[in-house]
N, C-alpha and C positions, 0 to 999 in steps of 0.2 A: 582547512584541507577539505576539497571537495571528494566525498565516498561514492566513487562510480562503479558501477557493474550491474551483471545481468541477474534475472532470477534464473538459478541454476538447478540442475536435477538433483533429487534425494536417491536416485536408483541405487541398488545395492545396498547403501547404507547411508544415513544421514551425514556422517562423519566425514564423507568423501567431498561434501559440497565445499567448504573451504578451500580444498585443494582445487578444486575446478574452478572456482572464480580466480584464485590466486594465479594458476596456468595462462589465464586471460589478460593480467596484467590488472585485474580490478583492484580497487580499494574499499570496496564495499560489494554487497550482495543481497540477494532475497531468496527465500527457499518457501516451501511448504514444509509445515512440521510431521505431516504424516501423507499418505495418499489423499488426495483432495476430492477423489470421485466416489470415496465410499465413506457412509457414515460411522462406522467403528474399524479400529485397527489394533493389531497387537500392542499391548501394554508397552510403553516407551521403556528401553531398557537403561539402567544406569550406567554401564559400560558405553553404550553408544553415545550418551550425553557427554560423558567425561571425554571419548575421543574425538566428540565434533568441539569442546572447549580446547583440548589440546591442537586440533588442527587449526581453529581460529588464531591462536597464538603463533603457531608455525607461517600460518600465511599473512599475518602482519595486521589481523582485523580485530577490531574491538566491539562491544555491544553495540555502541552508537553507529557503527558503520554497516550494519545487518539489520533487514526488515521481512521478518516473516509474514507471509500472506495466509490469513485463515481460509479454510475450504471456501467454494462456492455455494456448496449445500447448505449454508448456513444463511438464514433470512431473518435479521431482526425485526423486521417490520410486518412480519406475515401475521394475519387475524386468524389463522389456522393453529387451534390449540395444538394439536398433536405435532405439526411441525414447528411449532414454538417451542415445546418441551424438548424435541429432538435438536433444534438448532442452539438452545441454551446448552445442553448438556455437551454438544461437539465443541460449542465456542470454549466452554470452560475448560474442556480438555485441550483443545490447541493451545490456549493461554497457559496453561500448566506445562506442557510439553516444551513453550518457548522460555519460560523462566527456568526451567530444568537445564537448558541448553545455555544457558549463561547469557541470555537476551532479555531486554526490557519491554519490547514494544512490538505489537501485532497488527497488523494491517486488516481491516474489514471493510466490506460494500455495506453500506446501510440496510439494503434491500430492497424489497418492492410490497406494498401495502395491497396490494392486488384487487382491492374493493372498498367502498365506503369512503371516509373521509381522509384526506391527507393528514390531517393535525393528528388522528389516530393511530397512524402509521408512525409518525415522528416520535409520539408517545411511547409506543410499544419497542419501537428501536432504542429511546432511550432509557428506558425501563432494563432492557436485554442488556444493554452495555454497561449499565448501573450494576446488575447482577454480577456480572464477568468480574468487574472490577472490585467488587465487595468480596468475591470469593476467591480471587486469585491475587494474594497481597506481591507487590513488586513488579507487577504488570501495569503498562500504558496501552492505550487503545488509539490507533489511529483509523480515523472514519475517511475512506476513499471518497473522493468527489465522483459523481459519475456523469454520463452522457444525458442524464434526464428524460429517458425513454419511458413511455406509459406511465404506469404507477411506481417506477423505481424513484426511491429518493436521492437526493444529495447532489442535484443538476445544477444549483446556483449557490451563491455564496449565502444569500439571504436564508436558504434552507438549512444550510448547513449550520448557520447561525442560530436558528429555531431549534436543531437537533441538539448543538451543544447547550442551550440554554436551559434546555430540558432535563440534562444529565446532571445530577447532584454532584458527582466526584470529577467536577470541571479539571481540578488540577491534574488529574491522570488521562484526561481526554485531549485530543488534538486532531489532526488532519494528514491525510497524504494528498497530494495534486498530481493528478494524472493528466498530462497535457492533451493527449487525445481525446481525453472524457472532457476536459475544458473546451476543447475545440468543437467536439461535437454538442455540446450544450450550448455553444454560442458565443464563447468568450475568444476573440480573434487572437488566438496565440500567435499566429504568423506574423501580424503587423503590430502587436500591441503587448507582448509579454511582462515588457517591464513595468507598464502600468496595471497589467492584472496582478503581477506579484505585489505591487505597492498597494493596490486595494486591499488586497488579503491580510496583508502585514497591517494595514491601517484598522482592519475591522477587528482582527484576532491578537494581532501581534506576533513578534517572530518567535516566539516559544512554542506557539501553537502549529507550527510547522514541522510535523515528525518525519517527512520524509516526501520525496517525489518520484513518480513514474515518468520517465522521459521517453515518449513514445511519439513518433511521426504518426500520421492520420491517411488511411486510405480514402475517407469520406469527406465530403465537404462540411465548411461550418455551418452550423447549427442544423446538422442533419439529424441529432439525438441518436447517431449510431456509434458504435464503438468498434473500430477495426484499425488494429495497430500497422503500422508500417516502418521500415527502418529509417534510422535519422537521414535525413536528408532526401529521400527516395518518396516520400509521400506528400500531401498538401500544404503542410506547415514549413517545410526546408530545414534546411540545417542552422541558420541563423540564429532563431531564437533559442535553441538549445546550447549555443554558444555563448549567449547574454545570460543565459540562466546559469551556467558553471563559472561565470567571469564574476558574480555577486558576491559579496561577502555574508550576505545574509541566506546563502543557500549552501554555506560551510556545515561541516560537522553532522550532516544528517544524510542518510542513505538517498543516493540518487540512482533510481533503477532501472535499467533499460528490459524492457517486457517486449521488443522488438523481434519480429519473427524469424529473421534469418539469422542462425547461430553463427554461421561460418563468419559474419560482419562484426560480430559483438567485441572482438579484441580491436579491429579498427574504429569501431564508434567509442570505445573507452581512451583511446590514443588521441581520437578528433576532440572528445570533451575534455580531455584531462590539459589538454595544451592550451588553455585561453588565460 
């Protein structure tokens, strides 16, 4: 089964998120585990986590169909010691929240090394990921590919490979592939998505794809920019997304819409579910 759905709001209470996804006809969804714009948040309430797990069951969701997204404040590759400490503490907190919700994978951007050597940035990101994995039993980490702008890591499969190679706990680390990021980084998702996925699987294996973000792009191929568009309304077009959701090797992982027009989410789910 293909687990398809959007990144839904946790407004008012995180336990409302599964119902929001279910009301759209989703079979999967993504969330932030807390307000992602702030470094600290009130401690997660046990009753809220229990209500979330109950709502998951009521909505027909399982842990394998949900992909929480870590907050954007976290920068695993940072050379700044103070930011590294804050990022690590927040990353551990969000990983713990994920496990308490009955989920097992959290998505993270690999970060920007800002200055100096790119390989040093890869080593720092790998070290932080290992520390989180060792601090939070039961969590797995999905490293998201990026459009590769500036000093941001993760724009190529080669760089993702280097990052995975630097992680000690490789069995609990994998990847999320974002189609808009691939396109921005220079991978021709519009004309060659099948070959791109085949390349990924030949490099890493099917078990290393923990999820996908299905986004069309407002910006052209190789722009190294990240601008999402609704499915079929951008420069990628709808056909590559239909191909993704027709493949057996993209089953049983969350396929998440981060498209900008929420009013189209239900239609996008229907489009991608009937392939």
